[in-house]
Backbone bond lengths (Angstrom), bond angles and torsions (degrees), N, CA, C in turn:
res aa  C-N    CA-C-N  psi(-1)  N-CA   C-N-CA  omega(-1)  CA-C   N-CA-C  phi
1 M - - - 1.464 - - 1.525 109.04 -
2 H 1.306 116.33 90.80 1.455 121.05 -179.07 1.529 110.09 -65.10
3 G 1.327 115.02 137.73 1.457 120.89 177.45 1.510 113.91 86.04
4 S 1.345 117.44 -4.45 1.461 120.49 -179.65 1.517 109.91 -108.04
5 S 1.323 115.39 164.24 1.456 121.66 174.00 1.514 108.46 -108.79
6 V 1.319 115.91 131.17 1.457 121.81 -176.93 1.526 109.57 -113.40
7 W 1.314 116.32 130.24 1.468 122.50 177.19 1.517 108.36 -82.38
8 I 1.346 116.70 116.97 1.460 121.01 177.39 1.519 109.17 -130.45
9 N 1.313 115.77 116.69 1.468 122.08 177.23 1.525 112.71 49.28
10 G 1.335 115.83 43.68 1.459 120.26 173.26 1.507 116.16 91.81
11 K 1.334 117.87 -1.39 1.462 121.23 -179.38 1.522 109.88 -130.55
12 F 1.328 115.89 152.53 1.463 120.25 175.26 1.516 110.15 -94.68
13 V 1.325 115.19 135.98 1.461 121.49 176.45 1.520 107.52 -130.11
14 P 1.343 118.13 153.66 1.469 119.70 175.43 1.523 110.71 -60.32
15 G 1.323 116.20 146.88 1.455 120.82 -176.94 1.511 113.73 -53.28
16 E 1.343 116.63 -38.83 1.463 119.40 -178.46 1.525 112.52 -69.46
17 S 1.334 116.71 -14.60 1.469 120.93 178.68 1.520 112.60 -97.76
18 A 1.311 116.92 -2.13 1.468 121.24 -179.04 1.518 109.41 -82.46
19 T 1.310 116.04 78.00 1.460 122.31 -175.04 1.526 110.87 -130.74
20 V 1.330 115.01 166.81 1.467 121.78 172.59 1.525 107.75 -131.68
21 P 1.334 117.99 156.32 1.470 119.73 175.88 1.528 110.72 -62.75
22 I 1.320 116.72 147.36 1.465 120.57 177.17 1.523 110.40 -59.61
23 L 1.333 117.37 -31.17 1.455 120.99 179.38 1.530 112.89 -84.28
24 S 1.317 117.33 5.29 1.464 118.82 178.24 1.525 109.90 -61.36
25 H 1.321 115.74 150.30 1.469 120.22 -179.35 1.525 110.66 -61.59
26 G 1.345 116.84 -41.34 1.458 120.72 -178.76 1.512 112.77 -60.20
27 F 1.346 116.56 -36.85 1.463 120.48 -179.12 1.521 111.49 -86.81
28 S 1.320 117.69 -50.76 1.465 120.13 -172.58 1.527 112.81 -77.77
29 R 1.348 116.88 -23.12 1.463 120.08 178.74 1.530 112.31 -107.42
30 G 1.332 116.98 -8.46 1.460 120.39 179.19 1.514 113.84 68.56
31 S 1.345 116.60 29.58 1.461 120.21 -172.89 1.522 113.82 -90.90
32 A 1.321 118.79 -0.27 1.458 121.27 -178.38 1.520 111.04 -68.94
33 M 1.332 115.67 158.89 1.463 121.67 174.69 1.521 107.34 -134.72
34 F 1.323 117.08 163.08 1.456 118.77 -175.45 1.519 111.95 -152.36
35 E 1.321 114.78 166.07 1.461 123.85 169.09 1.523 107.66 -137.78
36 I 1.318 116.18 149.03 1.460 120.54 179.37 1.525 108.67 -142.99
37 F 1.331 116.70 133.05 1.463 120.54 179.94 1.522 109.36 -152.49
38 R 1.342 114.31 165.27 1.450 120.44 -174.10 1.530 112.53 -90.79
39 I 1.332 114.27 147.37 1.458 122.68 165.82 1.525 106.05 -106.26
40 H 1.331 116.28 125.61 1.461 121.71 -179.16 1.528 110.08 -111.49
41 E 1.300 114.99 148.69 1.459 120.13 177.69 1.530 108.31 -82.81
42 G 1.321 115.83 100.86 1.458 121.26 -176.46 1.505 112.79 -93.49
43 P 1.331 117.12 175.88 1.465 121.55 -179.55 1.526 113.01 -64.11
44 D 1.331 116.82 -24.16 1.467 121.22 -179.89 1.523 111.79 -113.96
45 G 1.339 115.90 27.36 1.457 119.77 -178.87 1.519 111.58 104.73
46 P 1.325 117.39 -177.74 1.466 121.06 -177.00 1.522 111.80 -62.03
47 A 1.343 115.06 141.59 1.465 121.23 -180.00 1.518 108.95 -138.88
48 A 1.323 115.87 141.68 1.464 121.88 -179.13 1.519 110.46 -91.61
49 F 1.323 116.35 137.92 1.468 121.92 179.35 1.519 110.04 -87.70
50 R 1.332 115.67 112.51 1.469 124.09 176.59 1.525 113.07 55.73
51 M 1.328 116.99 36.35 1.467 119.97 179.08 1.520 110.89 -57.49
52 D 1.330 117.18 -38.80 1.461 120.21 -178.73 1.520 111.45 -59.01
53 E 1.333 116.60 -42.58 1.465 120.23 -179.63 1.521 111.56 -70.68
54 H 1.314 116.75 -36.27 1.464 119.69 179.42 1.528 111.18 -66.24
55 I 1.314 116.74 -42.56 1.471 119.36 179.63 1.523 109.87 -68.01
56 K 1.325 116.65 -38.16 1.461 120.20 176.76 1.524 110.17 -59.51
57 R 1.341 116.96 -42.05 1.463 120.14 -179.88 1.526 111.33 -69.17
58 L 1.328 117.26 -34.21 1.463 120.40 176.68 1.525 110.33 -59.92
59 M 1.329 115.98 -44.07 1.458 120.22 179.07 1.536 110.38 -64.35
60 K 1.336 116.31 -38.41 1.455 120.30 178.81 1.524 110.90 -66.22
61 S 1.333 117.17 -39.80 1.463 120.26 178.15 1.517 110.74 -58.23
62 A 1.334 116.59 -42.77 1.463 120.47 179.36 1.528 110.50 -61.97
63 R 1.327 116.52 -42.43 1.469 119.58 179.60 1.530 110.67 -64.24
64 L 1.334 116.46 -43.49 1.461 119.97 -179.31 1.524 111.88 -62.73
65 L 1.321 116.24 -31.14 1.466 120.90 -178.91 1.523 112.69 -93.31
66 G 1.332 116.58 2.06 1.460 120.23 178.22 1.510 113.38 69.78
67 M 1.332 117.50 31.20 1.459 122.90 -179.31 1.526 110.05 -111.64
68 E 1.322 116.77 158.63 1.458 121.44 -177.17 1.528 110.93 -114.41
69 M 1.315 115.38 123.38 1.462 120.93 177.33 1.521 110.10 -75.67
70 A 1.322 116.03 148.93 1.462 121.30 178.33 1.523 111.97 -93.83
71 Y 1.339 117.14 -10.39 1.462 121.11 -175.67 1.526 110.27 -130.59
72 T 1.323 115.45 150.96 1.458 121.20 177.89 1.526 109.87 -82.88
73 R 1.331 114.96 171.13 1.465 119.23 178.13 1.519 111.01 -60.72
74 D 1.332 117.89 -42.67 1.467 120.92 -179.74 1.527 111.10 -65.04
75 E 1.312 116.48 -38.73 1.470 119.86 179.74 1.524 110.95 -66.91
76 I 1.328 117.33 -36.74 1.471 120.27 178.31 1.523 109.67 -68.45
77 A 1.338 117.24 -41.54 1.463 120.38 177.89 1.525 110.81 -60.91
78 T 1.321 117.09 -40.07 1.466 121.07 177.00 1.521 110.64 -63.93
79 A 1.334 116.76 -40.37 1.469 120.89 178.42 1.521 110.90 -61.74
80 V 1.335 116.87 -38.87 1.470 120.29 178.50 1.528 109.78 -64.37
81 R 1.319 117.08 -46.76 1.469 120.53 -179.86 1.536 110.88 -60.40
82 E 1.321 115.92 -42.03 1.465 119.73 179.20 1.525 110.79 -64.32
83 T 1.328 116.67 -37.79 1.465 120.64 -179.14 1.520 111.08 -68.35
84 V 1.315 116.71 -40.31 1.474 120.75 177.39 1.524 109.90 -62.05
85 R 1.333 116.57 -45.78 1.476 120.09 179.93 1.523 111.33 -66.71
86 Q 1.313 117.09 -43.33 1.464 121.28 -177.85 1.528 111.37 -59.97
87 N 1.343 116.32 -33.98 1.458 121.35 -178.48 1.524 113.26 -97.85
88 A 1.341 116.07 4.59 1.474 122.00 -179.94 1.523 110.85 48.21
89 M 1.316 115.82 42.83 1.461 120.85 -176.51 1.522 110.61 -88.35
90 T 1.321 115.93 132.20 1.460 120.92 176.68 1.523 111.77 -104.70
91 Q 1.330 116.52 -25.43 1.461 120.60 -177.82 1.521 109.32 -157.23
92 G 1.312 116.12 137.16 1.458 119.04 -179.75 1.512 111.35 158.14
93 L 1.320 115.46 -151.50 1.460 122.16 -177.07 1.518 111.33 -118.25
94 I 1.314 115.70 144.72 1.458 122.52 167.51 1.518 107.25 -110.85
95 K 1.308 116.10 130.20 1.469 119.98 176.04 1.519 108.12 -126.00
96 I 1.322 115.30 122.39 1.463 122.35 -178.77 1.527 108.71 -108.17
97 F 1.317 116.53 132.76 1.459 121.69 175.04 1.527 110.21 -117.56
98 A 1.307 116.63 134.11 1.463 122.79 168.94 1.527 105.40 -115.89
99 Y 1.328 117.11 128.03 1.465 119.00 -168.69 1.524 110.09 -161.53
100 W 1.313 115.28 162.20 1.459 121.22 169.58 1.521 107.64 -95.13
101 G 1.324 116.27 110.00 1.451 120.57 -179.92 1.517 113.01 -85.05
102 E 1.333 116.71 -12.09 1.465 118.94 -178.40 1.528 111.01 -73.95
103 E 1.320 115.46 151.02 1.455 120.26 -179.01 1.518 110.71 -70.02
104 A 1.318 114.60 144.37 1.463 120.80 179.35 1.526 107.72 -142.42
105 V 1.321 115.43 87.93 1.465 120.06 -176.51 1.528 110.72 -71.02
106 T 1.336 115.88 -47.07 1.468 120.12 -179.37 1.525 112.23 -121.86
107 Q 1.318 117.43 -18.28 1.466 120.00 -176.51 1.525 111.18 -71.07
108 L 1.302 115.81 130.42 1.455 120.69 177.06 1.523 111.55 -97.07
109 V 1.327 116.76 -32.28 1.464 121.31 -178.65 1.520 109.18 -118.30
110 L 1.338 116.04 123.96 1.464 121.85 175.85 1.527 108.69 -109.51
111 T 1.313 115.86 157.49 1.467 120.28 -178.79 1.525 112.56 -116.47
112 S 1.310 118.00 -3.36 1.464 120.80 -179.47 1.525 110.70 -73.69
113 K 1.335 115.36 160.63 1.460 119.81 176.96 1.526 109.71 -73.58
114 L 1.319 115.21 155.17 1.457 120.47 -175.74 1.520 112.88 -75.79
115 D 1.323 115.56 144.51 1.456 121.13 168.95 1.529 107.82 -73.25
116 L 1.340 115.94 160.20 1.458 120.29 179.31 1.521 109.63 -137.02
117 A 1.320 116.51 134.54 1.465 122.20 177.90 1.520 109.22 -131.84
118 V 1.342 115.83 140.56 1.464 121.31 178.51 1.522 108.37 -124.67
119 F 1.330 116.18 121.34 1.457 122.65 -179.97 1.527 110.36 -109.39
120 A 1.311 116.61 139.27 1.467 122.61 172.15 1.524 107.70 -109.82
121 V 1.331 116.38 123.04 1.461 121.71 -177.19 1.529 108.46 -121.29
122 P 1.335 118.42 100.95 1.477 120.12 -179.34 1.520 111.58 -63.03
123 D 1.322 116.23 152.25 1.460 120.50 175.19 1.527 109.88 -56.99
124 S 1.323 115.07 140.20 1.461 120.27 178.79 1.518 108.46 -160.00
125 P 1.350 118.07 162.77 1.468 120.48 177.49 1.527 112.84 -60.59
126 Q 1.343 116.50 -22.44 1.458 120.38 -179.15 1.533 112.16 -77.13
127 I 1.343 116.34 -16.24 1.462 121.11 179.47 1.530 107.47 -114.69
128 P 1.332 118.97 86.47 1.474 120.84 -176.08 1.524 111.28 -72.54
129 L 1.331 115.95 117.81 1.450 121.85 179.23 1.520 109.73 -133.25
130 D 1.322 115.67 163.96 1.468 121.95 174.97 1.531 112.07 53.55
131 K 1.324 116.57 43.91 1.456 120.71 177.45 1.528 109.25 -75.86
132 D 1.319 116.19 130.59 1.458 120.42 -177.74 1.526 113.02 -88.56
133 A 1.319 117.35 -19.85 1.462 120.21 -175.14 1.523 110.86 -66.65
134 P 1.345 117.79 132.33 1.459 120.46 175.76 1.522 111.02 -59.60
135 I 1.326 115.94 155.89 1.461 121.02 -176.37 1.528 110.95 -116.59
136 S 1.326 115.02 171.61 1.457 121.67 175.44 1.519 109.28 -112.96
137 A 1.325 116.03 152.41 1.464 120.49 -177.70 1.519 110.25 -145.64
138 C 1.314 115.19 156.63 1.461 121.47 178.11 1.523 108.45 -142.29
139 I 1.308 115.93 169.62 1.464 120.34 172.75 1.523 107.98 -81.57
140 S 1.309 116.06 123.96 1.462 120.45 -178.06 1.526 110.95 -74.02
141 K 1.323 115.02 151.03 1.466 118.95 174.49 1.529 110.89 -76.07
142 W 1.345 116.71 -13.08 1.457 121.52 -178.99 1.520 110.15 -94.78
143 R 1.316 117.07 140.93 1.456 122.99 178.08 1.537 110.31 -92.06
144 K 1.311 115.18 151.99 1.460 120.84 176.98 1.524 109.78 -69.85
145 L 1.331 116.03 142.83 1.456 120.59 176.76 1.526 110.57 -52.77
146 H 1.314 116.37 137.59 1.458 120.66 179.07 1.530 109.20 -77.62
147 P 1.330 118.20 137.25 1.467 120.39 -176.95 1.523 114.67 -65.03
148 E 1.321 117.65 -11.06 1.457 119.49 175.72 1.526 111.88 -92.06
149 T 1.349 116.59 1.21 1.465 119.68 175.72 1.531 110.33 -100.25
150 V 1.316 116.64 -42.85 1.469 122.87 174.55 1.533 107.25 -145.67
151 P 1.334 118.32 155.62 1.468 119.05 176.20 1.528 110.27 -73.30
152 V 1.329 116.44 101.54 1.458 120.66 -174.08 1.531 111.91 -69.00
153 E 1.327 118.30 -16.09 1.463 120.69 178.67 1.522 112.11 -83.29
154 A 1.324 117.48 -6.24 1.458 120.91 173.87 1.528 108.67 -83.52
155 K 1.331 116.27 134.52 1.470 119.45 -179.95 1.531 107.95 -87.54
156 A 1.319 113.68 68.54 1.461 121.48 -177.31 1.523 110.08 -92.86
157 C 1.322 115.83 139.74 1.462 120.18 -178.36 1.532 111.09 -57.97
158 A 1.328 117.01 -40.05 1.466 120.51 -177.24 1.522 111.71 -60.88
159 N 1.331 117.56 -32.02 1.464 120.39 -179.39 1.526 112.33 -64.48
160 Y 1.331 116.13 -22.77 1.463 119.68 -175.33 1.520 113.41 -79.05
161 L 1.326 118.34 -5.43 1.462 119.37 170.13 1.524 108.86 -64.13
162 N 1.327 116.66 -34.34 1.457 122.57 175.74 1.529 110.26 -60.83
163 G 1.334 116.38 -47.69 1.458 121.06 178.62 1.520 112.68 -65.89
164 Y 1.326 116.27 -38.30 1.471 120.63 177.33 1.531 110.49 -57.76
165 L 1.324 116.16 -45.75 1.459 119.68 -178.36 1.526 111.12 -64.31
166 A 1.334 116.86 -38.96 1.467 120.35 179.03 1.523 111.21 -65.83
167 R 1.345 116.74 -43.09 1.468 120.64 179.31 1.532 110.33 -66.91
168 K 1.327 117.05 -43.05 1.460 121.37 -179.64 1.525 110.64 -61.84
169 D 1.314 116.46 -43.88 1.464 121.35 178.23 1.525 110.20 -59.69
170 A 1.343 117.16 -45.61 1.464 121.20 -178.40 1.523 111.20 -64.36
171 M 1.322 116.94 -45.86 1.461 120.62 -178.50 1.527 111.12 -63.24
172 T 1.313 116.91 -38.17 1.469 120.83 178.29 1.519 110.95 -61.38
173 R 1.334 115.68 -31.34 1.467 120.90 -178.48 1.526 112.92 -93.39
174 G 1.352 117.20 3.19 1.452 120.27 175.62 1.512 115.57 93.30
175 Y 1.341 117.59 17.56 1.461 122.13 178.81 1.531 109.73 -114.26
176 D 1.327 115.39 164.36 1.465 119.97 179.88 1.521 112.69 -81.21
177 T 1.321 117.53 -37.05 1.462 119.78 -179.66 1.510 110.21 -150.29
178 G 1.320 114.89 161.88 1.456 120.91 179.49 1.519 110.95 -113.68
179 I 1.319 116.66 137.36 1.458 122.24 176.70 1.524 107.69 -95.90
180 M 1.327 116.31 124.87 1.462 120.44 -177.39 1.522 111.85 -94.52
181 L 1.307 115.20 139.23 1.462 121.21 169.26 1.521 108.11 -91.81
182 G 1.327 116.45 153.84 1.448 120.01 173.42 1.517 110.31 -78.14
183 T 1.315 116.36 173.60 1.464 119.36 178.23 1.522 111.23 -67.03
184 D 1.352 116.85 -13.20 1.456 121.30 176.61 1.524 112.33 -91.85
185 G 1.342 117.15 -0.10 1.447 121.35 177.57 1.511 115.57 91.30
186 F 1.333 117.33 -4.50 1.460 120.39 179.11 1.529 110.77 -87.98
187 V 1.327 115.41 150.54 1.460 122.09 179.39 1.530 109.75 -65.00
188 T 1.333 117.13 138.75 1.468 120.94 177.07 1.533 109.64 -114.36
189 E 1.318 117.41 -82.49 1.460 121.44 -175.62 1.520 109.77 -158.96
190 G 1.333 115.80 178.04 1.443 120.89 176.89 1.519 111.26 -84.69
191 A 1.325 115.44 -168.85 1.462 120.38 -178.85 1.528 111.31 -59.53
192 T 1.324 115.65 -46.27 1.476 121.00 175.84 1.521 110.14 -138.16
193 E 1.321 117.69 19.69 1.456 121.17 -171.36 1.527 111.64 -126.48
194 S 1.328 115.70 147.06 1.463 121.29 168.44 1.527 107.82 -83.68
195 L 1.319 116.25 144.25 1.461 121.44 -177.32 1.523 110.75 -106.94
196 F 1.332 115.58 137.52 1.457 122.63 174.53 1.521 109.39 -126.10
197 M 1.326 115.08 144.79 1.464 121.54 179.22 1.523 108.85 -129.08
198 V 1.320 116.89 140.95 1.463 121.78 175.95 1.522 108.68 -116.81
199 K 1.346 115.66 128.58 1.460 121.57 176.84 1.525 108.14 -140.22
200 N 1.332 116.04 121.54 1.461 121.93 -179.27 1.533 111.90 54.75
201 G 1.323 115.47 39.32 1.451 121.23 177.32 1.508 115.45 79.57
202 I 1.330 117.72 -2.40 1.469 121.98 -179.53 1.522 109.53 -99.54
203 L 1.325 115.68 132.26 1.466 121.81 179.13 1.522 108.61 -88.72
204 K 1.331 115.97 126.80 1.461 120.84 -179.63 1.527 109.55 -122.56
205 V 1.333 114.78 140.82 1.461 120.10 -177.99 1.522 108.70 -141.87
206 P 1.339 118.16 138.78 1.466 119.82 176.96 1.531 110.85 -57.48
207 P 1.313 118.35 141.95 1.463 121.14 -176.19 1.526 112.73 -73.58
208 L 1.328 114.54 160.82 1.460 119.81 174.36 1.531 109.40 -67.54
209 G 1.310 114.63 163.17 1.461 119.92 -179.01 1.510 111.38 119.97
210 R 1.353 115.81 -39.46 1.462 120.45 177.95 1.519 111.69 -119.23
211 V 1.335 116.51 4.71 1.466 120.71 -179.43 1.524 109.38 -130.23
212 L 1.330 114.90 163.41 1.457 120.07 174.72 1.518 109.08 -63.74
213 S 1.322 115.58 140.47 1.461 119.97 175.25 1.528 108.11 -76.74
214 S 1.329 114.71 77.87 1.464 121.47 -172.26 1.527 111.73 -70.62
215 I 1.310 115.81 134.21 1.462 120.54 178.91 1.523 110.22 -74.84
216 T 1.327 117.58 -36.65 1.465 119.73 175.73 1.519 110.05 -64.74
217 R 1.313 117.63 -40.27 1.465 122.16 175.65 1.519 110.00 -56.32
218 M 1.328 115.99 -46.36 1.463 120.65 179.00 1.528 111.05 -61.18
219 C 1.342 116.92 -40.15 1.462 120.74 179.45 1.521 111.43 -64.11
220 V 1.334 116.61 -42.88 1.464 120.59 179.16 1.524 109.81 -60.66
221 Q 1.319 117.31 -41.82 1.459 120.61 179.71 1.530 111.44 -65.00
222 E 1.329 116.82 -38.72 1.463 120.40 178.49 1.532 110.75 -66.17
223 I 1.322 116.45 -39.71 1.466 120.33 178.38 1.526 110.26 -65.27
224 A 1.335 116.09 -44.50 1.463 120.37 -179.79 1.530 110.33 -59.36
225 K 1.327 116.46 -41.84 1.464 120.46 178.65 1.517 110.31 -62.11
226 R 1.340 117.03 -43.49 1.459 121.80 179.92 1.534 110.68 -63.26
227 L 1.330 116.53 -32.97 1.463 121.10 -179.91 1.532 112.95 -83.19
228 G 1.320 116.42 -4.32 1.457 119.70 -179.44 1.514 113.82 78.78
229 I 1.340 116.87 20.31 1.464 120.99 178.68 1.526 108.76 -88.06
230 E 1.304 116.76 122.12 1.463 120.46 179.29 1.527 109.60 -63.48
231 T 1.336 115.39 129.51 1.460 120.60 -177.13 1.525 109.34 -126.19
232 I 1.318 115.84 133.79 1.460 121.36 -179.04 1.523 109.50 -128.21
233 E 1.333 116.50 131.11 1.459 120.72 168.71 1.518 106.57 -89.64
234 A 1.315 116.44 115.90 1.461 119.79 -173.26 1.515 110.72 -148.01
235 G 1.332 114.41 150.78 1.457 119.27 174.28 1.517 110.00 -67.08
236 L 1.325 116.58 126.99 1.464 121.93 -178.79 1.525 109.67 -118.06
237 L 1.315 115.09 141.65 1.459 121.16 175.14 1.522 109.64 -103.73
238 A 1.315 116.51 162.82 1.463 120.40 178.57 1.526 110.50 -56.46
239 D 1.329 117.41 -36.63 1.472 120.69 179.40 1.527 111.19 -61.54
240 D 1.341 117.12 -32.62 1.465 120.16 178.39 1.522 110.73 -63.91
241 L 1.326 116.55 -37.26 1.466 120.27 -179.75 1.526 110.80 -66.42
242 Y 1.331 116.84 -33.53 1.471 120.18 178.02 1.532 111.29 -67.87
243 Q 1.336 116.04 -23.16 1.467 120.30 -179.35 1.523 112.47 -98.77
244 A 1.327 118.74 3.76 1.464 122.20 -175.16 1.524 111.73 -68.47
245 D 1.326 115.28 146.13 1.466 120.46 172.14 1.519 110.28 -80.20
246 E 1.333 116.06 -36.55 1.460 122.17 179.19 1.525 108.81 -144.66
247 L 1.316 115.43 150.37 1.461 122.14 173.73 1.528 107.97 -136.93
248 F 1.323 116.15 141.21 1.458 119.19 171.29 1.524 109.38 -153.00
249 V 1.314 115.07 161.66 1.465 120.54 177.24 1.523 108.78 -121.60
250 S 1.330 114.77 161.24 1.459 120.03 176.78 1.520 109.10 -135.48
251 Y 1.319 115.77 145.98 1.467 121.87 175.81 1.519 108.05 -165.56
252 T 1.312 117.40 175.37 1.463 121.96 -172.79 1.518 112.52 -57.24
253 G 1.336 116.96 -46.45 1.463 120.12 -173.96 1.507 113.40 -65.92
254 T 1.323 116.90 -48.73 1.461 122.04 178.49 1.515 106.56 -125.69
255 K 1.308 116.59 110.33 1.459 120.58 -170.38 1.530 112.83 -62.08
256 V 1.324 117.77 -39.68 1.465 121.75 178.42 1.523 107.82 -135.98
257 S 1.331 116.16 113.90 1.458 121.04 -176.75 1.532 109.23 -122.98
258 P 1.344 118.01 106.84 1.472 121.19 -177.63 1.532 111.51 -67.10
259 I 1.315 115.32 148.89 1.467 121.72 175.46 1.530 108.50 -103.45
260 H 1.323 116.43 119.83 1.467 120.40 -179.03 1.521 112.38 -97.14
261 R 1.348 116.30 -17.71 1.469 119.41 178.03 1.515 108.82 -141.17
262 F 1.313 115.76 123.33 1.464 121.69 175.80 1.522 107.80 -120.38
263 E 1.324 115.76 113.57 1.463 120.89 -171.79 1.533 108.27 52.04
264 D 1.336 119.02 -119.99 1.463 119.48 -179.07 1.525 112.40 -99.34
265 R 1.336 116.69 10.71 1.468 121.17 179.38 1.527 110.82 -95.60
266 H 1.315 115.69 139.31 1.457 120.71 174.38 1.523 108.92 -109.82
267 L 1.322 116.22 132.84 1.449 121.56 -176.98 1.524 109.96 -122.03
268 D 1.338 116.35 153.24 1.461 120.29 170.54 1.523 107.64 -67.78
269 A 1.316 116.22 126.83 1.465 119.52 -175.85 1.533 110.31 -142.70
270 P 1.328 116.13 120.67 1.463 125.86 0.47 1.515 112.37 -81.70
271 G 1.330 116.14 144.82 1.452 121.36 172.56 1.519 110.00 -75.96
272 P 1.319 117.95 175.25 1.469 120.64 -174.34 1.530 114.85 -60.87
273 V 1.329 118.21 -41.79 1.465 120.19 179.60 1.524 110.17 -69.54
274 T 1.325 116.01 -45.29 1.470 120.28 177.61 1.521 110.83 -58.11
275 Q 1.330 116.60 -42.27 1.463 120.46 -178.38 1.526 111.38 -64.14
276 R 1.321 117.44 -40.00 1.464 119.99 179.04 1.528 110.79 -61.46
277 I 1.320 116.06 -44.82 1.469 120.31 -179.90 1.523 110.43 -67.79
278 K 1.322 116.43 -43.16 1.466 121.66 -179.23 1.533 110.65 -62.45
279 S 1.317 117.05 -43.99 1.463 120.49 -179.32 1.516 111.22 -64.43
280 R 1.335 116.50 -40.70 1.472 119.29 179.21 1.525 110.30 -66.32
281 M 1.317 116.89 -40.33 1.462 120.18 178.05 1.526 110.29 -61.56
282 E 1.323 117.62 -42.25 1.468 120.68 179.92 1.526 111.48 -62.72
283 K 1.327 117.19 -37.74 1.463 120.20 176.86 1.526 110.98 -65.39
284 I 1.320 115.76 -41.29 1.463 120.16 179.10 1.524 110.52 -61.81
285 L 1.328 116.33 -46.73 1.466 120.56 -178.42 1.524 111.90 -70.20
286 G 1.331 116.88 -19.39 1.458 121.22 176.13 1.514 112.76 -92.82
287 F 1.344 116.52 10.10 1.468 123.19 178.73 1.535 110.96 58.52
288 Q 1.336 115.33 40.17 1.462 121.19 -179.92 1.523 111.50 -114.88
289 D 1.325 116.94 15.55 1.460 121.01 -178.77 1.528 108.15 -140.96
290 A 1.317 116.60 95.89 1.463 121.89 -175.09 1.529 112.36 -64.14
291 T 1.340 117.05 -19.73 1.463 120.86 -179.74 1.523 111.57 -58.25
292 F 1.322 115.85 -31.18 1.454 120.34 -175.65 1.534 112.73 -111.90
293 D 1.310 117.26 22.22 1.471 119.89 178.65 1.525 112.11 -58.85
294 H 1.325 116.64 -28.48 1.474 119.78 -178.12 1.532 112.20 -70.05
295 W 1.325 116.93 -8.65 1.456 119.37 176.26 1.527 112.43 -75.42
296 F 1.324 116.81 -11.15 1.462 120.86 -177.57 1.524 110.94 -110.80
297 Q 1.324 115.60 139.93 1.462 120.96 173.68 1.530 108.65 -115.58
298 K 1.326 115.54 122.38 1.463 119.97 -178.50 1.530 110.46 -66.66
299 M 1.313 114.88 142.28 1.461 120.45 179.74 1.519 112.22 -86.29
300 A 1.321 117.28 -22.55 1.472 120.92 177.10 1.519 108.69 -92.84
301 E 1.311 116.64 133.09 1.468 121.08 -179.28 1.522 110.29 -110.64
């Protein structure tokens, strides 16, 4: 990130110097993990969306992967605030990496504590976020990683090769994203998105265990509960998606993204349930709903 300051292990370095050796364990073994969340321009200055939950999940990812963090949750939160101030950022993305920066030519298992880097990425045309246009989706030819092969709830960089293949497959076939089935045949999630289905006014979502414990997914469920929309975590088959009244996905960049075409089916997008959730989310992100003020952490102390 040229022109930016990056927090690495307690010090700021120019963005162009924020590098690791190619032989580093994080790069050559794919062992790094990350979190990414938005900074919004609030009434009292920049505020982070669910930073507390993202940092909590980062710590959980390290535990699931048997790695040791060098910093506490409070220290990471302080690093984020310092990075926002250092870069005078009012709105954009924060991306945190925990990784082994040391070289590992033959070593597969390291015992040192993880390095930590915090990047501030201001909003720009090069980073497309909050797109309102409905998307298209298909069933991917690739299956979701089985939870007995790797901990799928860890936000590990290596796990995203699975998502890359699903997205690449979908784009090659003319769709925006691919929905992956598990090795058991049940629906899991998109390339980088949680999937929601509406049938007869009931919101259905694949259960945890085979999908990332998405924070945006959790937010959508909390909003649905507040709106009185019945929500069920249930095993879904591809045939269920063909019978859906509405489909939408959620992820960090676009909190609620309606699906207007699923395979050869065309759906009203957004449908009425999706629209209710989407509208409430937009009010929350616009700081117009005090009920959810606790979802934001102020960057100025």
